[in-house]
VOGU-3710 file (C-alpha; in Angstrom, 3 decimals, decimal comma):
1> ewqpalktvs> 0,115/0,066/0,144  1,098/3,572/-0,172  0,980/5,989/2,490  -0,729/8,428/1,797  -2,645/6,962/-1,173  -1,283/7,893/-4,386  -3,521/10,942/-5,861  -5,421/10,517/-8,868  -4,196/6,484/-9,319  -6,664/3,712/-8,856
11> sswdvgildg> -5,853/1,585/-5,572  -6,533/-1,678/-7,584  -3,368/-3,826/-7,767  -4,200/-6,536/-10,098  -3,888/-4,631/-13,501  -1,514/-6,171/-16,081  -0,629/-4,615/-19,371  -2,998/-1,578/-20,162  -4,177/-0,008/-23,236  -1,845/3,062/-23,406
21> lsgwtssved> -4,586/5,674/-24,036  -6,692/4,261/-21,268  -8,647/7,207/-20,300  -8,578/9,190/-23,331  -12,066/8,869/-24,789  -11,323/9,221/-29,025  -8,330/8,332/-31,100  -5,547/10,717/-31,452  -5,210/11,949/-34,820  -6,477/9,058/-37,327
31> vpvdtiarrf> -4,774/6,120/-35,288  -6,815/3,526/-33,742  -6,584/3,848/-30,155  -6,412/0,143/-29,418  -3,209/-0,254/-31,326  -1,167/2,584/-30,762  0,513/2,192/-27,213  0,682/-0,768/-24,258  2,221/0,110/-21,243  2,370/-0,987/-17,216
41> rydvalvsal> 1,213/0,886/-14,458  4,240/2,377/-13,129  3,473/2,036/-9,487  2,718/-1,617/-10,074  5,874/-2,019/-12,480  8,284/-0,973/-9,528  6,431/-2,966/-7,001  7,216/-5,940/-9,156  10,939/-4,869/-9,830  11,563/-4,550/-6,167
51> kdleedlmeg> 9,977/-8,061/-5,561  12,430/-9,236/-8,171  15,283/-7,677/-6,173  14,195/-9,210/-2,813  16,896/-11,498/-2,371  19,545/-9,132/-2,902  18,341/-6,744/-0,675  18,087/-9,135/2,170  21,397/-10,312/1,055  22,747/-6,607/1,116
61> lkehglddss> 21,334/-6,117/4,812  23,138/-9,120/5,669  26,509/-8,036/4,317  26,106/-4,869/6,123  25,236/-6,663/9,536  21,938/-4,848/9,638  19,111/-5,995/11,567  15,426/-5,093/11,193  14,999/-2,854/14,320  17,769/-0,274/13,375
71> vmgfsvtike> 16,722/-0,090/9,389  14,348/3,197/9,178  13,604/3,306/5,559  14,551/2,470/2,234  15,553/4,736/-0,411  15,349/3,929/-4,180  16,927/5,709/-7,013  15,069/5,062/-10,221  16,700/5,849/-13,720  14,275/6,660/-16,458
81> scdgmgdvse> 15,142/6,261/-20,198  12,983/7,021/-22,940  13,963/6,915/-26,974  12,685/6,223/-30,020  13,131/2,708/-31,599  13,559/3,798/-35,457  11,698/2,320/-38,096  9,703/-0,526/-36,839  7,268/-0,889/-39,848  5,900/-4,163/-41,080
91> khgsgpvvpe> 7,086/-4,845/-44,429  4,743/-7,255/-45,826  1,768/-7,298/-43,526  -1,717/-5,980/-43,721  -2,375/-5,046/-39,998  -3,908/-1,774/-38,701  -2,274/1,513/-39,938  -0,020/2,697/-37,399  2,761/5,236/-37,362  5,979/3,256/-38,585
101> kavrfsftvm> 8,169/4,505/-35,547  8,102/3,523/-32,105  9,138/4,902/-28,991  9,945/2,963/-25,429  9,614/4,405/-22,021  11,579/2,252/-19,705  13,326/2,337/-16,220  16,098/0,987/-14,051  16,638/0,474/-10,539  19,953/1,749/-10,126
111> svsvqveekd> 20,455/1,736/-6,272  18,709/1,006/-2,946  20,218/2,353/0,319  18,757/2,103/3,788  18,725/4,990/6,580  20,179/3,475/9,773  19,367/4,687/13,406  22,681/6,946/14,918  24,003/7,229/11,353  24,058/10,130/9,334
121> aavvifqemk> 25,195/8,850/5,789  22,689/6,217/4,270  23,999/2,863/3,813  24,001/1,341/0,084  22,750/-2,212/-0,046  22,152/-2,520/-3,662  23,671/-1,273/-6,666  22,830/-2,059/-9,942  26,395/-3,202/-11,719  25,400/-3,230/-15,204
131> pnselsckpl> 22,681/-0,440/-15,675  22,741/-0,189/-19,526  21,985/-3,964/-19,448  18,835/-4,903/-21,496  18,252/-7,331/-18,085  18,341/-4,591/-15,772  16,173/-1,981/-17,956  12,472/-2,842/-17,750  9,927/-1,289/-20,487  7,281/0,300/-19,006
141> clmfvdesdh> 5,632/1,746/-22,091  5,804/1,031/-25,704  4,179/3,434/-28,278  3,870/3,442/-32,071  4,370/6,989/-32,372  6,916/9,281/-33,997  9,204/10,681/-31,169  9,054/14,099/-33,015  4,966/13,879/-32,835  4,936/16,230/-29,204
151> etltailgpv> 0,903/15,591/-29,110  0,344/11,953/-29,431  3,812/11,451/-27,446  2,481/13,737/-24,478  -0,930/12,531/-24,644  0,415/8,472/-24,164  2,987/9,601/-21,215  0,543/12,017/-19,621  -0,455/9,212/-17,095  3,119/8,006/-16,335
161> vaernamkes> 4,232/11,609/-15,472  1,021/12,100/-13,094  1,673/8,525/-11,701  5,459/9,402/-11,352  4,515/12,652/-9,731  2,171/10,935/-7,117  4,820/8,540/-6,172  7,139/11,425/-5,342  4,889/12,616/-2,844  4,368/9,033/-1,034
171> rlilslgglp> 5,862/6,238/0,666  5,370/2,616/-0,406  4,724/-0,095/2,428  6,107/-3,437/1,029  6,527/-6,884/2,730  9,967/-8,058/2,288  11,599/-10,904/3,938  8,452/-11,453/5,740  8,370/-8,061/7,303  6,493/-4,660/6,129
181> rsfsfhfrgt> 9,215/-1,856/4,597  8,711/1,507/4,118  10,123/2,886/0,472  10,598/6,222/-1,287  11,582/6,735/-4,629  13,761/9,420/-6,260  13,473/9,636/-9,951  16,302/10,809/-12,521  15,342/11,267/-15,831  19,008/10,446/-17,368
191> gydekmvrem> 18,528/8,141/-20,136  17,214/10,685/-22,791  19,106/11,758/-25,880  19,501/15,376/-26,985  16,325/15,330/-29,313  14,321/13,749/-26,405  15,487/16,033/-23,954  14,517/19,106/-25,958  10,935/17,577/-26,935  10,384/16,813/-23,174
201> egleasgsty> 11,733/20,186/-21,677  9,703/22,354/-24,301  13,182/23,537/-25,957  13,527/24,594/-29,590  14,951/21,640/-31,698  18,533/20,710/-32,087  19,522/23,335/-35,000  18,174/26,377/-32,612  20,668/28,988/-31,774  20,641/28,018/-28,195
211> ictlcdstra> 22,476/24,996/-28,560  22,620/23,638/-25,022  20,563/21,636/-22,932  22,212/22,864/-19,872  22,598/26,309/-20,085  21,701/29,387/-21,856  24,778/29,789/-24,174  24,289/30,619/-27,966  26,355/29,187/-30,632  28,226/32,606/-30,687
221> easqnmvlha> 28,854/32,436/-26,998  29,777/28,928/-26,859  32,327/29,386/-29,703  34,087/32,461/-27,637  33,799/30,533/-24,199  35,417/27,046/-24,189  36,399/27,115/-20,439  33,560/28,164/-18,155  30,755/25,849/-18,060  27,877/25,872/-15,586
231> itrshqenle> 24,564/23,741/-15,480  21,922/26,560/-15,232  18,934/25,292/-16,932  16,265/23,120/-14,473  12,763/21,796/-15,374  11,241/24,550/-12,798  13,138/27,244/-14,625  11,905/26,097/-18,185  8,151/26,018/-17,016  8,335/29,481/-15,684
241> ryelwrtnpf> 9,906/30,499/-18,992  7,155/28,950/-20,799  4,680/30,985/-18,958  6,350/34,176/-19,769  6,598/32,889/-23,736  2,977/31,942/-23,447  1,698/35,516/-21,738  4,383/37,923/-22,882  3,891/39,989/-19,833  6,213/42,744/-20,948
251> sesaeelrdr> 4,405/43,002/-24,524  7,841/42,260/-26,112  8,516/41,497/-29,922  8,969/37,880/-31,099  12,976/38,417/-31,026  12,948/40,034/-27,731  10,746/37,465/-25,908  12,757/34,358/-27,240  15,638/36,186/-25,838  14,086/36,427/-22,408
261> vkgvsakpfm> 12,956/32,855/-22,670  16,178/31,543/-23,863  14,632/29,025/-26,299  11,722/27,685/-24,362  8,932/27,198/-26,927  6,589/24,424/-25,490  5,377/23,535/-22,189  7,867/21,516/-20,557  6,201/18,027/-20,075  8,662/15,790/-17,926
271> etqptldalh> 11,759/16,512/-15,746  14,703/15,177/-17,224  18,510/15,420/-16,371  20,143/16,210/-19,579  23,388/14,117/-19,737  25,769/12,946/-22,663  26,185/9,160/-22,843  29,588/7,701/-23,705  28,507/6,992/-27,404  27,638/10,421/-28,376
281> cdignatefy> 30,684/11,743/-26,609  32,747/9,549/-28,937  30,560/10,621/-32,037  30,782/14,353/-31,034  34,592/14,251/-30,780  34,943/12,347/-33,686  32,992/14,809/-35,929  35,251/17,629/-34,637  38,505/15,684/-35,198  37,165/14,751/-38,882
291> kifqdeigem> 36,850/18,485/-39,828  40,331/19,050/-38,089  41,897/16,720/-40,387  40,682/18,161/-43,221  41,635/21,615/-42,392  45,166/20,454/-41,640  45,310/18,730/-44,878  44,004/22,043/-46,826  46,520/23,950/-44,546  43,927/26,354/-43,344
301> harsggpaps> 46,389/27,897/-40,633  48,103/29,169/-43,306  44,894/31,093/-44,623  44,224/33,036/-41,372  42,646/36,330/-42,700  42,457/35,453/-46,041  39,604/34,268/-48,166  37,362/31,409/-46,876  38,230/28,016/-48,766  35,754/27,149/-51,692
311> reerrrwraa> 33,371/24,409/-51,588  35,195/22,654/-54,390  38,417/22,797/-52,012  36,642/21,667/-49,002  35,391/18,669/-51,123  38,892/18,003/-52,379  40,464/17,730/-48,762  37,899/15,558/-47,738  38,076/13,055/-50,662  41,712/13,112/-49,924
321> ldkqlrkklk> 41,269/12,112/-46,284  38,538/9,362/-46,915  40,738/7,979/-49,431  43,661/7,787/-47,185  41,530/6,051/-44,326  40,257/3,467/-46,724  43,584/2,562/-48,090  45,497/2,660/-44,891  43,113/1,621/-42,415  40,350/-0,061/-44,375
331> lkpvmrmngn> 37,901/2,731/-43,000  34,962/3,336/-45,446  33,490/6,819/-45,476  30,067/7,032/-43,764  27,100/9,454/-44,521  26,576/10,144/-41,064  29,067/9,679/-38,035  28,289/6,369/-36,132  30,132/4,812/-32,997  32,022/2,396/-34,651
341> yarrlmtaes> 33,585/4,851/-37,207  34,100/7,311/-34,582  36,145/4,893/-32,409  38,381/3,552/-35,210  39,123/7,309/-36,423  39,830/8,561/-32,922  43,278/6,336/-32,282  46,958/7,270/-32,261  47,179/5,064/-35,564  44,789/7,026/-37,609
351> vevvcelvrs> 46,673/10,177/-36,808  49,803/8,479/-37,965  48,007/7,684/-41,254  46,512/11,436/-41,506  49,899/13,014/-40,432  51,377/11,233/-43,879  48,946/14,134/-45,931  50,074/16,805/-43,771  53,295/18,675/-44,770  54,357/20,851/-41,982
361> eerrqalrel> 56,499/18,677/-39,024  55,224/21,091/-36,377  51,225/20,541/-37,363  51,884/16,933/-37,389  53,435/17,290/-34,020  50,304/19,166/-32,676  48,096/16,604/-34,194  49,634/13,667/-32,366  49,611/15,685/-29,221  45,854/16,767/-29,441
371> mglylqmkpv> 45,120/13,156/-30,071  47,259/12,191/-26,880  45,130/14,480/-24,917  41,836/12,928/-26,311  42,996/9,334/-25,435  43,958/10,372/-22,010  40,392/11,811/-21,527  38,464/8,976/-23,243  38,416/6,315/-20,353  36,644/8,952/-18,052
381> wratwparec> 33,560/8,858/-19,949  33,681/5,544/-21,329  34,085/4,166/-17,677  31,175/2,887/-15,483  32,676/4,119/-12,317  35,353/6,895/-13,330  36,445/7,521/-9,700  37,413/3,803/-9,303  38,533/2,677/-12,518  40,643/5,771/-13,768
391> pdqlcrysfn> 40,859/8,161/-10,794  44,305/9,717/-12,495  42,665/10,442/-15,584  39,646/11,591/-13,780  41,880/14,246/-11,817  43,582/15,543/-14,880  40,405/15,602/-17,057  39,316/19,172/-16,563  43,184/20,405/-17,187  43,442/18,388/-20,495
401> s> 40,216/19,958/-21,643
//
């Protein structure tokens, strides 16, 4: 049971898989309602996940020598993820007409800690060792919807958000090891890519001049300032800015208003903690290095202040780079940077191959050093526990960057 009872959530427990649009009377757009989404009720799914962990939790209590009388309450950290699943169209079927894209919302129990009498710090009795494994990442809601379709996405995830908000205000009383225990839940929406963060937090799409989901920086400001960064955006602030955008209390022009709200232009829907995953770190860095390699082949440094290179010249440099990488590393050019290409491009070996096309020894040395710094930094974002796995690189990380 929940204490206090969950607001706006039914108290019956025997619910299985729900129609994702239960509670919505008519169809969204032209899609038949009963085919568009399936989900579990969030509170029921969390109870089920905790029951699955019962043995691990009892084992954790035993390992730390904690008896039932000293344990005051359990605190559970939940990581939430939501991402598009790409094209899932049925190639030769004749089923109902549904969008050909799908979105999955899932959660992972990251850790469980207990508050112990006469101890200030909580004791962690369970930690998910493989948080990105498909075994620990539990699907909550599957939707046939394009992740860019804001209206349908928010309609389907509305009840999930309502259940999540209700659980934040309440405690779960659940029998574990034969005794009733009290659990509180903390939700961290870190499993979102940039596109989904912008979608959920009401920000402009990723081509926007406001390039960051963590702060108010514009492209121009970011290119001038490579060092000082701070996380300033928050879900609450985005909500307040949306109200400003909606009401325009100071009767400003569209341009002034946009500057005031820093790119918030839709109602923030779900709280996220924007982060950058290791794959996109690799891809972002490799994209930048791919450009640097081309600039070095074309000796851009010698042109400072001169005319910008023509499109034809740039195409020549790129062709030379692609040809060299294919010949020496068997690395075929790709239309869009992907993880495998990025990881193969970002090696000391590939820098040596590129250096063969760079005439100045000084520039070759600079390229090698730059890649050296990158390779020292990389373990920090690839590691699951950077502080444990590569403490030295972690200490040097900001200096290197």
